[in-house]
SESERO-813439 format. One record per residue (C-alpha): y, z, x; residue in three letters. Coordinates in Angstrom, 2 decimals, decimal comma. Example, Ala and Ser with C-alpha at 12.3 -4.5 7.8 and 13.67 -1.06 7.14 Angstrom:
<rs>
+---------+---------+---------+-----+
!       y !       z !       x !   r !
+---------+---------+---------+-----+
!   -4,50 !    7,80 !   12,30 ! ALA !
!   -1,06 !    7,14 !   13,67 ! SER !
+---------+---------+---------+-----+
</rs>
This chain:
<rs>
+---------+---------+---------+-----+
!       y !       z !       x !   r !
+---------+---------+---------+-----+
!  106,83 !   67,72 !   71,39 ! UNK !
!  104,10 !   69,53 !   69,41 ! UNK !
!  104,05 !   72,28 !   72,03 ! UNK !
!  107,79 !   72,78 !   71,58 ! UNK !
!  107,36 !   73,18 !   67,80 ! UNK !
!  104,58 !   75,72 !   68,33 ! UNK !
!  106,69 !   77,71 !   70,76 ! UNK !
!  109,71 !   77,57 !   68,47 ! UNK !
!  107,59 !   78,59 !   65,49 ! UNK !
!  106,17 !   81,54 !   67,46 ! UNK !
!  109,67 !   82,60 !   68,55 ! UNK !
!  110,91 !   82,50 !   64,95 ! UNK !
!  107,92 !   84,57 !   63,84 ! UNK !
!  108,63 !   87,09 !   66,60 ! UNK !
!  112,39 !   87,23 !   65,85 ! UNK !
!  111,75 !   87,76 !   62,15 ! UNK !
!  109,68 !   90,85 !   63,05 ! UNK !
!  106,98 !   89,49 !   60,78 ! UNK !
!  104,37 !   90,61 !   63,30 ! UNK !
!  105,15 !   94,24 !   62,40 ! UNK !
!  103,69 !   93,67 !   58,92 ! UNK !
!  100,35 !   92,53 !   60,33 ! UNK !
!   97,42 !   94,92 !   60,65 ! UNK !
!   97,97 !   97,65 !   63,23 ! UNK !
!   95,55 !   96,17 !   65,73 ! UNK !
!   97,68 !   93,03 !   65,96 ! UNK !
!  100,78 !   95,12 !   66,72 ! UNK !
!   98,88 !   97,08 !   69,35 ! UNK !
!   97,64 !   93,82 !   70,86 ! UNK !
!  101,18 !   92,39 !   71,01 ! UNK !
!  102,56 !   95,54 !   72,69 ! UNK !
!   99,63 !   95,69 !   75,14 ! UNK !
!  100,05 !   92,02 !   76,04 ! UNK !
!  103,77 !   92,39 !   76,66 ! UNK !
!  103,17 !   95,54 !   78,74 ! UNK !
!  100,51 !   93,88 !   80,87 ! UNK !
!  102,70 !   90,85 !   81,50 ! UNK !
!  105,56 !   93,07 !   82,62 ! UNK !
!  103,34 !   95,16 !   84,90 ! UNK !
!  101,83 !   92,07 !   86,53 ! UNK !
!  105,27 !   90,87 !   87,60 ! UNK !
!  105,80 !   93,92 !   89,87 ! UNK !
!  104,71 !   94,42 !   93,44 ! UNK !
!  102,85 !   91,83 !   95,48 ! UNK !
!   99,36 !   92,67 !   96,68 ! UNK !
!   99,03 !   95,05 !   99,63 ! UNK !
!   97,77 !   92,19 !  101,83 ! UNK !
!  100,84 !   90,10 !  101,01 ! UNK !
!  103,12 !   93,08 !  101,66 ! UNK !
!  101,41 !   93,65 !  105,01 ! UNK !
!  101,99 !   89,99 !  105,92 ! UNK !
!  105,71 !   90,36 !  105,14 ! UNK !
!  105,95 !   93,45 !  107,36 ! UNK !
!  104,13 !   91,76 !  110,26 ! UNK !
!  106,58 !   88,83 !  110,00 ! UNK !
!  109,60 !   91,21 !  109,92 ! UNK !
!  110,42 !   90,03 !  106,39 ! UNK !
!  111,45 !   93,42 !  105,02 ! UNK !
!  112,01 !   92,44 !  101,38 ! UNK !
!  113,72 !   95,10 !   99,28 ! UNK !
!  111,83 !   96,46 !   96,27 ! UNK !
!  108,70 !   94,49 !   97,24 ! UNK !
!  107,17 !   96,67 !   99,97 ! UNK !
!  105,47 !  100,06 !   99,92 ! UNK !
!  104,79 !  102,66 !  102,67 ! UNK !
!  101,06 !  101,75 !  102,98 ! UNK !
!  102,02 !   98,17 !  103,90 ! UNK !
!  104,04 !   99,44 !  106,88 ! UNK !
!  101,31 !  101,83 !  108,01 ! UNK !
!   98,68 !   99,07 !  107,79 ! UNK !
!  100,88 !   96,55 !  109,61 ! UNK !
!  102,59 !   98,70 !  112,25 ! UNK !
!  100,50 !  101,86 !  112,30 ! UNK !
!  101,73 !  105,40 !  111,75 ! UNK !
!  105,49 !  105,78 !  112,25 ! UNK !
!  106,76 !  107,65 !  115,29 ! UNK !
!  108,84 !  109,79 !  112,93 ! UNK !
!  108,83 !  110,39 !  109,21 ! UNK !
!  111,03 !  112,51 !  107,01 ! UNK !
!  111,12 !  113,30 !  103,30 ! UNK !
!  113,99 !  114,87 !  101,39 ! UNK !
!  115,81 !  114,77 !   98,10 ! UNK !
!  118,53 !  112,16 !   98,56 ! UNK !
!  121,40 !  110,50 !   96,72 ! UNK !
!  121,57 !  106,72 !   97,04 ! UNK !
!  124,53 !  104,39 !   96,58 ! UNK !
!  123,55 !  101,30 !   94,57 ! UNK !
!  124,69 !   97,98 !   95,98 ! UNK !
!  125,08 !   94,60 !   94,25 ! UNK !
!  122,03 !   93,19 !   96,08 ! UNK !
!  119,83 !   96,07 !   94,72 ! UNK !
!  119,83 !   97,83 !   98,08 ! UNK !
!  120,13 !  101,61 !   97,80 ! UNK !
!  121,96 !  103,15 !  100,76 ! UNK !
!  120,97 !  106,76 !  101,49 ! UNK !
!  123,89 !  109,18 !  101,58 ! UNK !
!  122,67 !  110,46 !  104,95 ! UNK !
!  123,27 !  107,04 !  106,56 ! UNK !
!  127,01 !  107,14 !  105,79 ! UNK !
!  129,92 !  109,09 !  107,21 ! UNK !
!  130,62 !  112,20 !  105,16 ! UNK !
!  132,70 !  111,38 !  102,10 ! UNK !
!  132,68 !  107,61 !  102,72 ! UNK !
!  131,22 !  105,22 !  100,14 ! UNK !
!  129,64 !  102,04 !  101,54 ! UNK !
!  131,51 !   98,74 !  101,55 ! UNK !
!  130,68 !   96,68 !   98,46 ! UNK !
!  129,39 !   99,69 !   96,53 ! UNK !
!  129,16 !   99,22 !   92,79 ! UNK !
!  129,50 !  102,34 !   90,72 ! UNK !
!  125,83 !  103,33 !   90,61 ! UNK !
!  124,15 !  106,34 !   92,13 ! UNK !
!  120,47 !  107,22 !   92,05 ! UNK !
!  118,85 !  110,38 !   93,31 ! UNK !
!  115,33 !  111,53 !   94,05 ! UNK !
!  112,77 !  112,10 !   96,77 ! UNK !
!  113,20 !  109,67 !   99,64 ! UNK !
!  110,74 !  108,85 !  102,41 ! UNK !
!  112,21 !  107,80 !  105,77 ! UNK !
!  109,98 !  106,09 !  108,36 ! UNK !
!  111,26 !  105,39 !  111,88 ! UNK !
!  109,54 !  102,77 !  114,04 ! UNK !
!  111,24 !  102,76 !  117,48 ! UNK !
!  108,73 !  100,19 !  118,84 ! UNK !
!  109,82 !   97,72 !  116,16 ! UNK !
!  113,46 !   98,86 !  115,94 ! UNK !
!  113,48 !   99,65 !  112,22 ! UNK !
!  114,39 !  102,57 !  110,01 ! UNK !
!  112,92 !  101,99 !  106,55 ! UNK !
!  113,61 !  104,15 !  103,50 ! UNK !
!  111,56 !  104,33 !  100,31 ! UNK !
!  112,55 !  105,59 !   96,88 ! UNK !
!  109,93 !  105,74 !   94,13 ! UNK !
!  107,34 !  104,18 !   96,47 ! UNK !
!  109,37 !  101,01 !   97,13 ! UNK !
!  111,50 !   99,86 !  100,05 ! UNK !
!  115,17 !  100,29 !   99,12 ! UNK !
!  116,89 !  100,37 !  102,53 ! UNK !
!  116,22 !   99,03 !  106,02 ! UNK !
!  118,34 !   99,30 !  109,11 ! UNK !
!  117,82 !   97,69 !  112,51 ! UNK !
!  118,50 !  100,32 !  115,19 ! UNK !
!  117,89 !  100,67 !  118,90 ! UNK !
!  114,85 !  102,59 !  120,06 ! UNK !
!  117,11 !  105,31 !  121,48 ! UNK !
!  118,92 !  105,76 !  118,12 ! UNK !
!  115,62 !  105,99 !  116,25 ! UNK !
!  114,27 !  108,60 !  118,69 ! UNK !
!  117,50 !  110,58 !  118,33 ! UNK !
!  117,21 !  110,43 !  114,53 ! UNK !
!  113,54 !  111,47 !  114,67 ! UNK !
!  114,30 !  114,43 !  116,92 ! UNK !
!  117,05 !  115,57 !  114,52 ! UNK !
!  114,51 !  115,44 !  111,64 ! UNK !
!  112,09 !  117,54 !  113,68 ! UNK !
!  114,84 !  120,06 !  114,40 ! UNK !
!  115,78 !  120,25 !  110,68 ! UNK !
!  112,13 !  120,85 !  109,74 ! UNK !
!  112,12 !  124,09 !  111,75 ! UNK !
!  114,75 !  125,59 !  109,46 ! UNK !
!  113,58 !  124,29 !  106,08 ! UNK !
!  112,30 !  126,72 !  103,50 ! UNK !
!  109,28 !  125,78 !  101,43 ! UNK !
!  111,60 !  125,33 !   98,45 ! UNK !
!  113,48 !  122,54 !  100,23 ! UNK !
!  110,40 !  120,48 !  101,02 ! UNK !
!  110,07 !  117,62 !   98,49 ! UNK !
!  106,83 !  117,06 !   96,64 ! UNK !
!  105,00 !  114,30 !   98,48 ! UNK !
!  102,14 !  112,61 !   96,58 ! UNK !
+---------+---------+---------+-----+
</rs>
């Protein structure tokens, strides 16, 4: 009961914006604390990500490219390009290149994002995984033959790319 009063009292103090009248160091401390709490709630550790990949638990927005490389090794094919993504209700982002020309995906909500995408193809595991802003946003189970075909098409495209078309890879 006392804990509830303390929490409620703190919430009222915060809502009243009284903390803004405190010395500057208190305001800086409050902002830093909130920022650190938000940043801690992001990605799981690389070891945990690697465990998910090894178990074929390809969780959207929770995995990064290094986790795949550590778990499965270097991909047979990789490709980077500027890409438009269709935002889905489950937070999946479907790359425009994975759809028929002019066709929006089923269940698409009106949200489009664009930026540098990284595609990794793992024919041995049967997965195409796509990253946007260093996080897994799309995964597709494909046959080994389809993944090899896709990889060969990327290699063919690379031959005709100018240096201006190559995205900046960190």
